[in-house]
C-alpha positions as semicolon CSV with decimal commas, in nm:
position;residue;x (nm);y (nm);z (nm)
1;M;12,505;9,825;7,082
2;S;12,435;9,789;6,723
3;A;12,249;10,014;6,485
4;R;11,986;9,769;6,437
5;A;11,970;9,668;6,816
6;R;11,929;10,076;6,875
7;R;11,654;10,122;6,591
8;S;11,477;9,809;6,786
9;S;11,514;9,950;7,106
10;G;11,417;10,308;6,983
11;A;11,087;10,125;6,863
12;A;11,028;9,934;7,162
13;A;11,037;10,266;7,373
14;Q;10,813;10,446;7,171
15;G;10,544;10,157;7,157
16;L;10,577;10,183;7,591
17;A;10,544;10,559;7,530
18;A;10,188;10,495;7,349
19;L;10,040;10,388;7,682
20;P;9,846;10,586;7,881
21;N;10,036;10,834;8,124
22;L;10,369;10,744;7,976
23;G;10,591;10,967;7,735
24;V;10,925;10,924;7,551
25;R;11,116;10,982;7,897
26;S;10,911;10,731;8,078
27;A;10,965;10,511;7,784
28;S;11,337;10,532;7,754
29;M;11,414;10,469;8,141
30;L;11,190;10,166;8,094
31;D;11,402;10,061;7,834
32;A;11,756;10,161;7,975
33;A;11,602;9,936;8,276
34;G;11,550;9,628;8,063
35;I;11,151;9,668;8,007
36;H;11,112;9,693;7,604
37;S;10,777;9,593;7,603
38;E;10,381;9,623;7,748
39;A;10,408;9,257;7,826
40;E;10,716;9,271;8,009
41;L;10,560;9,589;8,236
42;R;10,296;9,411;8,316
43;A;10,446;9,043;8,386
44;L;10,665;9,285;8,642
45;G;10,412;9,527;8,753
46;A;10,443;9,870;8,827
47;V;10,683;9,841;9,157
48;A;10,902;9,633;9,045
49;A;10,956;9,838;8,701
50;Y;11,020;10,132;8,922
51;V;11,270;9,967;9,139
52;R;11,434;9,844;8,787
53;V;11,448;10,161;8,685
54;K;11,628;10,308;8,991
55;R;11,851;10,031;8,984
56;S;11,953;10,108;8,598
57;G;12,115;10,415;8,746
58;A;11,808;10,674;8,683
59;R;11,666;10,915;8,920
60;P;11,274;10,846;8,871
61;G;11,037;11,047;9,087
62;L;10,741;10,884;9,251
63;N;10,515;11,041;8,953
64;L;10,674;10,751;8,753
65;L;10,544;10,491;8,990
66;W;10,204;10,649;8,991
67;A;10,231;10,691;8,560
68;L;10,355;10,278;8,572
69;E;10,012;10,183;8,763
70;G;9,794;10,420;8,550
71;A;9,943;10,249;8,228
72;L;9,863;9,964;8,383
73;S;9,506;10,000;8,518
74;G;9,418;10,309;8,242
75;T;9,379;10,503;8,535
76;P;9,496;10,844;8,506
77;W;9,824;10,889;8,751
78;Q;9,672;11,130;8,916
79;V;9,367;10,943;9,052
80;V;9,634;10,648;9,099
81;A;9,855;10,898;9,310
82;R;9,576;11,035;9,500
83;E;9,357;10,665;9,565
84;H;9,627;10,412;9,558
85;R;9,929;10,606;9,706
86;T;9,944;10,453;10,038
87;S;9,925;10,056;9,875
88;L;10,159;10,156;9,629
89;L;10,405;10,319;9,858
90;L;10,396;10,007;10,066
91;A;10,430;9,773;9,799
92;L;10,751;9,994;9,713
93;E;10,900;9,938;10,061
94;D;10,833;9,581;10,065
95;E;11,017;9,536;9,714
96;D;11,300;9,724;9,817
97;R;11,372;9,503;10,092
98;G;11,363;9,200;9,868
99;P;11,152;8,955;9,709
100;S;10,812;8,958;9,872
101;A;10,585;8,636;9,952
102;G;10,352;8,728;9,669
103;V;10,399;8,842;9,299
104;P;10,636;9,109;9,294
105;G;10,549;9,459;9,195
106;K;10,154;9,411;9,226
107;I;9,941;9,576;9,461
108;D;9,793;9,373;9,734
109;E;9,432;9,493;9,777
110;N;9,411;9,356;10,113
111;R;9,676;9,549;10,297
112;S;9,529;9,804;10,564
113;G;9,639;10,191;10,497
114;E;9,400;10,274;10,264
């Protein structure tokens, strides 16, 4: 990777770090997984982005999933963990199995279990 590409990549990570609930470490994991902007994160959704981070070789905890969903919804990660845990874990299970029928990484608000 060229010095210019590293600077550009670092700037992208800093931009992601400015989102609510995300810091430099989270943004760096996203960047390493090929997610360089808020638009890319939004297009993927929290669950698909989390899976991509895992598949990139990082070992994120579930707090990253809560933080990603919170960053996209403007909700504190603690609230996400408390109120959306089940739907996110079900979506994660579906995503880990392969492409779902719906939009990958998006929460299906109609799923039961919450």
